[in-house]
C-alpha positions as YAML, in Angstrom:
chain: A
units: angstrom
residues:
- id: 1
  name: MET
  ca: [113.95, 73.60, 109.38]
- id: 2
  name: SER
  ca: [114.89, 70.69, 107.17]
- id: 3
  name: ALA
  ca: [118.30, 71.68, 105.86]
- id: 4
  name: LYS
  ca: [119.39, 69.83, 102.78]
- id: 5
  name: TYR
  ca: [121.80, 72.20, 101.09]
- id: 6
  name: ARG
  ca: [124.90, 74.04, 102.36]
- id: 7
  name: TYR
  ca: [126.61, 76.81, 100.42]
- id: 8
  name: GLY
  ca: [129.87, 78.56, 101.21]
- id: 9
  name: VAL
  ca: [129.24, 82.32, 101.14]
- id: 10
  name: GLU
  ca: [130.97, 85.38, 102.51]
- id: 11
  name: ILE
  ca: [129.46, 88.04, 104.73]
- id: 12
  name: LEU
  ca: [131.08, 91.19, 103.35]
- id: 13
  name: HIS
  ca: [129.25, 93.87, 105.37]
- id: 14
  name: LEU
  ca: [126.94, 94.09, 108.35]
- id: 15
  name: LEU
  ca: [125.12, 97.42, 108.30]
- id: 16
  name: VAL
  ca: [123.70, 98.59, 111.61]
- id: 17
  name: SER
  ca: [122.07, 102.02, 111.72]
- id: 18
  name: PRO
  ca: [119.81, 103.40, 114.45]
- id: 19
  name: GLY
  ca: [118.08, 105.83, 112.08]
- id: 20
  name: HIS
  ca: [116.54, 106.05, 108.64]
- id: 21
  name: ALA
  ca: [118.74, 107.90, 106.14]
- id: 22
  name: TYR
  ca: [116.44, 107.90, 103.11]
- id: 23
  name: PHE
  ca: [113.13, 109.62, 103.68]
- id: 24
  name: GLY
  ca: [111.51, 112.75, 102.38]
- id: 25
  name: ARG
  ca: [112.58, 114.24, 99.06]
- id: 26
  name: ALA
  ca: [115.80, 113.01, 97.54]
- id: 27
  name: ARG
  ca: [116.74, 116.54, 96.45]
- id: 28
  name: ASP
  ca: [117.00, 117.42, 100.16]
- id: 29
  name: GLY
  ca: [119.69, 114.79, 100.64]
- id: 30
  name: ALA
  ca: [120.02, 111.82, 102.94]
- id: 31
  name: ALA
  ca: [119.69, 112.26, 106.68]
- id: 32
  name: ASP
  ca: [122.96, 112.34, 108.57]
- id: 33
  name: VAL
  ca: [122.58, 109.27, 110.77]
- id: 34
  name: PRO
  ca: [125.30, 107.08, 112.24]
- id: 35
  name: THR
  ca: [125.84, 103.93, 110.20]
- id: 36
  name: PHE
  ca: [128.16, 101.15, 111.25]
- id: 37
  name: ASP
  ca: [129.79, 98.48, 109.11]
- id: 38
  name: ALA
  ca: [130.09, 96.13, 112.05]
- id: 39
  name: GLY
  ca: [132.49, 93.22, 112.35]
- id: 40
  name: SER
  ca: [129.66, 91.32, 114.02]
- id: 41
  name: ALA
  ca: [125.98, 91.92, 114.65]
- id: 42
  name: GLU
  ca: [123.81, 90.48, 117.41]
- id: 43
  name: VAL
  ca: [120.48, 89.13, 116.17]
- id: 44
  name: VAL
  ca: [117.55, 88.59, 118.53]
- id: 45
  name: ALA
  ca: [114.75, 86.21, 117.56]
- id: 46
  name: GLY
  ca: [111.58, 88.07, 116.63]
- id: 47
  name: LYS
  ca: [113.24, 91.49, 116.95]
- id: 48
  name: GLY
  ca: [116.10, 91.79, 114.43]
- id: 49
  name: ILE
  ca: [119.59, 93.29, 114.76]
- id: 50
  name: VAL
  ca: [120.42, 94.98, 118.05]
- id: 51
  name: GLY
  ca: [120.97, 98.71, 117.50]
- id: 52
  name: ASP
  ca: [119.32, 98.80, 114.07]
- id: 53
  name: ARG
  ca: [116.44, 101.10, 113.13]
- id: 54
  name: PHE
  ca: [114.02, 98.16, 112.67]
- id: 55
  name: PHE
  ca: [114.93, 96.36, 115.92]
- id: 56
  name: GLY
  ca: [111.79, 95.46, 117.87]
- id: 57
  name: LYS
  ca: [109.46, 97.58, 115.71]
- id: 58
  name: ALA
  ca: [106.11, 95.81, 115.48]
- id: 59
  name: ALA
  ca: [105.51, 96.93, 111.89]
- id: 60
  name: HIS
  ca: [108.80, 95.36, 110.80]
- id: 61
  name: MET
  ca: [108.99, 92.12, 112.81]
- id: 62
  name: ASP
  ca: [108.56, 89.98, 109.71]
- id: 63
  name: ALA
  ca: [111.10, 92.01, 107.74]
- id: 64
  name: ALA
  ca: [113.56, 93.38, 110.31]
- id: 65
  name: VAL
  ca: [116.72, 92.02, 108.64]
- id: 66
  name: THR
  ca: [117.57, 92.54, 104.98]
- id: 67
  name: LEU
  ca: [119.95, 90.32, 103.03]
- id: 68
  name: PHE
  ca: [121.48, 91.39, 99.73]
- id: 69
  name: ALA
  ca: [123.84, 89.75, 97.21]
- id: 70
  name: VAL
  ca: [126.75, 91.99, 96.23]
- id: 71
  name: GLU
  ca: [126.69, 90.34, 92.79]
- id: 72
  name: ALA
  ca: [123.42, 92.20, 92.13]
- id: 73
  name: LEU
  ca: [125.15, 95.50, 92.84]
- id: 74
  name: GLU
  ca: [128.10, 94.59, 90.62]
- id: 75
  name: ALA
  ca: [125.75, 93.61, 87.77]
- id: 76
  name: MET
  ca: [123.87, 96.88, 88.15]
- id: 77
  name: ALA
  ca: [127.09, 98.90, 88.00]
- id: 78
  name: GLY
  ca: [128.06, 97.10, 84.80]
- id: 79
  name: GLU
  ca: [124.67, 97.62, 83.19]
- id: 80
  name: LEU
  ca: [124.60, 101.31, 84.12]
- id: 81
  name: GLY
  ca: [128.24, 101.93, 83.21]
- id: 82
  name: ALA
  ca: [128.81, 103.35, 86.67]
- id: 83
  name: GLY
  ca: [130.32, 102.40, 89.96]
- id: 84
  name: PRO
  ca: [131.71, 100.62, 91.69]
- id: 85
  name: PHE
  ca: [128.85, 101.21, 94.09]
- id: 86
  name: ASP
  ca: [129.14, 101.36, 97.86]
- id: 87
  name: PRO
  ca: [127.18, 98.34, 99.15]
- id: 88
  name: LEU
  ca: [126.29, 100.22, 102.33]
- id: 89
  name: ALA
  ca: [124.41, 102.84, 100.28]
- id: 90
  name: THR
  ca: [121.72, 100.20, 99.62]
- id: 91
  name: ARG
  ca: [120.93, 100.24, 103.37]
- id: 92
  name: ARG
  ca: [120.66, 96.42, 103.42]
- id: 93
  name: ASN
  ca: [121.82, 94.84, 106.70]
- id: 94
  name: VAL
  ca: [123.70, 91.77, 105.50]
- id: 95
  name: ILE
  ca: [125.71, 92.01, 102.27]
- id: 96
  name: LEU
  ca: [126.70, 88.56, 101.02]
- id: 97
  name: ARG
  ca: [128.87, 87.20, 98.23]
- id: 98
  name: GLY
  ca: [127.83, 83.92, 96.61]
- id: 99
  name: ALA
  ca: [124.24, 83.88, 97.87]
- id: 100
  name: HIS
  ca: [121.31, 83.22, 95.55]
- id: 101
  name: LEU
  ca: [118.54, 84.74, 97.67]
- id: 102
  name: ALA
  ca: [115.33, 84.76, 95.60]
- id: 103
  name: PRO
  ca: [114.49, 81.05, 96.21]
- id: 104
  name: LEU
  ca: [114.62, 81.71, 99.98]
- id: 105
  name: LEU
  ca: [111.39, 83.73, 99.92]
- id: 106
  name: ASN
  ca: [108.84, 81.97, 102.15]
- id: 107
  name: GLN
  ca: [111.54, 79.56, 103.33]
- id: 108
  name: ASP
  ca: [113.28, 79.00, 106.67]
- id: 109
  name: PHE
  ca: [117.07, 79.04, 106.30]
- id: 110
  name: ALA
  ca: [120.17, 79.77, 108.36]
- id: 111
  name: LEU
  ca: [123.47, 81.62, 108.21]
- id: 112
  name: GLU
  ca: [126.39, 80.09, 110.09]
- id: 113
  name: SER
  ca: [129.38, 82.32, 110.78]
- id: 114
  name: GLY
  ca: [132.08, 82.59, 113.39]
- id: 115
  name: GLY
  ca: [130.76, 79.56, 115.28]
- id: 116
  name: SER
  ca: [127.22, 80.94, 115.55]
- id: 117
  name: ARG
  ca: [124.05, 79.98, 113.70]
- id: 118
  name: VAL
  ca: [121.14, 82.36, 113.07]
- id: 119
  name: GLU
  ca: [117.90, 81.12, 111.55]
- id: 120
  name: PHE
  ca: [115.67, 83.31, 109.40]
- id: 121
  name: HIS
  ca: [112.39, 83.20, 107.52]
- id: 122
  name: GLY
  ca: [112.55, 84.81, 104.07]
- id: 123
  name: GLY
  ca: [109.52, 87.07, 104.21]
- id: 124
  name: ARG
  ca: [109.35, 89.24, 101.12]
- id: 125
  name: PRO
  ca: [111.49, 90.92, 98.47]
- id: 126
  name: ALA
  ca: [113.39, 94.03, 99.58]
- id: 127
  name: HIS
  ca: [112.12, 96.39, 96.91]
- id: 128
  name: PRO
  ca: [114.38, 99.31, 96.04]
- id: 129
  name: CYS
  ca: [113.33, 102.89, 96.58]
- id: 130
  name: ALA
  ca: [113.77, 105.84, 94.25]
- id: 131
  name: TRP
  ca: [116.65, 107.01, 96.46]
- id: 132
  name: MET
  ca: [118.85, 104.48, 94.62]
- id: 133
  name: ASN
  ca: [118.91, 106.88, 91.65]
- id: 134
  name: GLU
  ca: [120.44, 109.52, 93.93]
- id: 135
  name: VAL
  ca: [122.85, 107.50, 96.04]
- id: 136
  name: LEU
  ca: [124.05, 105.01, 93.40]
- id: 137
  name: ALA
  ca: [123.45, 106.30, 89.86]
- id: 138
  name: PRO
  ca: [120.62, 107.43, 87.57]
- id: 139
  name: GLY
  ca: [118.66, 104.34, 86.57]
- id: 140
  name: ALA
  ca: [119.68, 102.33, 89.65]
- id: 141
  name: HIS
  ca: [116.12, 102.21, 91.01]
- id: 142
  name: ALA
  ca: [114.83, 100.39, 87.92]
- id: 143
  name: SER
  ca: [117.96, 98.26, 87.63]
- id: 144
  name: MET
  ca: [117.62, 97.04, 91.22]
- id: 145
  name: ARG
  ca: [114.06, 95.82, 90.77]
- id: 146
  name: GLY
  ca: [113.85, 92.06, 91.18]
- id: 147
  name: ARG
  ca: [117.29, 91.88, 92.80]
- id: 148
  name: GLY
  ca: [117.07, 94.13, 95.85]
- id: 149
  name: GLY
  ca: [117.50, 91.22, 98.26]
- id: 150
  name: ILE
  ca: [115.08, 89.78, 100.79]
- id: 151
  name: ARG
  ca: [113.55, 90.98, 104.03]
- id: 152
  name: CYS
  ca: [113.60, 88.41, 106.79]
- id: 153
  name: ARG
  ca: [112.30, 87.62, 110.24]
- id: 154
  name: ALA
  ca: [114.88, 86.37, 112.74]
- id: 155
  name: LEU
  ca: [113.75, 82.96, 114.00]
- id: 156
  name: SER
  ca: [116.65, 82.46, 116.41]
- id: 157
  name: SER
  ca: [119.12, 84.57, 118.32]
- id: 158
  name: GLY
  ca: [122.83, 84.57, 117.61]
- id: 159
  name: THR
  ca: [125.67, 86.60, 116.21]
- id: 160
  name: LEU
  ca: [126.55, 87.14, 112.57]
- id: 161
  name: HIS
  ca: [130.23, 87.69, 111.79]
- id: 162
  name: ARG
  ca: [131.88, 89.22, 108.73]
- id: 163
  name: GLY
  ca: [133.93, 86.72, 106.77]
- id: 164
  name: PRO
  ca: [133.40, 83.15, 105.58]
- id: 165
  name: ALA
  ca: [129.94, 81.77, 106.28]
- id: 166
  name: VAL
  ca: [127.63, 78.92, 105.34]
- id: 167
  name: LEU
  ca: [124.13, 79.46, 103.98]
- id: 168
  name: VAL
  ca: [121.95, 76.49, 104.99]
- id: 169
  name: SER
  ca: [118.93, 76.15, 102.70]
- id: 170
  name: PRO
  ca: [115.98, 73.77, 102.46]
- id: 171
  name: VAL
  ca: [115.87, 74.35, 98.68]
- id: 172
  name: PRO
  ca: [118.58, 74.16, 96.00]
- id: 173
  name: LEU
  ca: [120.23, 77.47, 95.12]
- id: 174
  name: ASP
  ca: [122.34, 78.53, 92.15]
- id: 175
  name: PRO
  ca: [125.05, 80.96, 93.30]
- id: 176
  name: GLU
  ca: [125.64, 81.89, 89.63]
- id: 177
  name: GLN
  ca: [122.17, 83.53, 89.69]
- id: 178
  name: ALA
  ca: [122.96, 85.83, 92.65]
- id: 179
  name: GLY
  ca: [123.03, 88.98, 90.51]
- id: 180
  name: VAL
  ca: [120.27, 88.07, 88.07]
- id: 181
  name: PRO
  ca: [116.91, 89.83, 88.51]
- id: 182
  name: THR
  ca: [113.89, 87.63, 89.20]
- id: 183
  name: LEU
  ca: [110.38, 88.18, 87.96]
- id: 184
  name: LEU
  ca: [108.43, 89.57, 90.89]
- id: 185
  name: ARG
  ca: [105.00, 88.89, 89.42]
- id: 186
  name: PRO
  ca: [103.74, 87.86, 86.01]
- id: 187
  name: SER
  ca: [102.88, 90.62, 83.61]
- id: 188
  name: ARG
  ca: [99.22, 91.18, 82.79]
- id: 189
  name: LEU
  ca: [100.12, 92.27, 79.31]
- id: 190
  name: PRO
  ca: [99.97, 89.82, 76.38]
...
């Protein structure tokens, strides 16, 4: 990884959950699964976060860890006239403040926190599910499109810690754009 840019960010939450909470019909309610807002989370290269539902699952190796900017959630709450929203309800693993994530798609980058460095590959957007309308507010599913965070593959092992962190990026980022939706694909309409 050729790191050129360093950005001070904050890791606000580290969600670790051994089970899926949002499946089936929303009207039936979320599954009652243990969810931890950990002070630290152990990441294993190629597997994800120890103890999380996606850890070591072959189908999710390239997207085992999700990163999300809390600014996106705050912007959504303002637009919907609701909230504040619980960041853990999004079911993203790493909730950051000050992180412009969209440019990290298809890039190798790192998070440094608490004396540890973990490298990731930004694999694909973390698209929201319709459950967001139930657990956040009506209209949240549409509002979260283009700013649901990114799904990543862990390239190195290490420990993430809540608190001050450094985002090491090979491309320039604009932290002011952290909550702004990005165009996922060009429209086919004129």
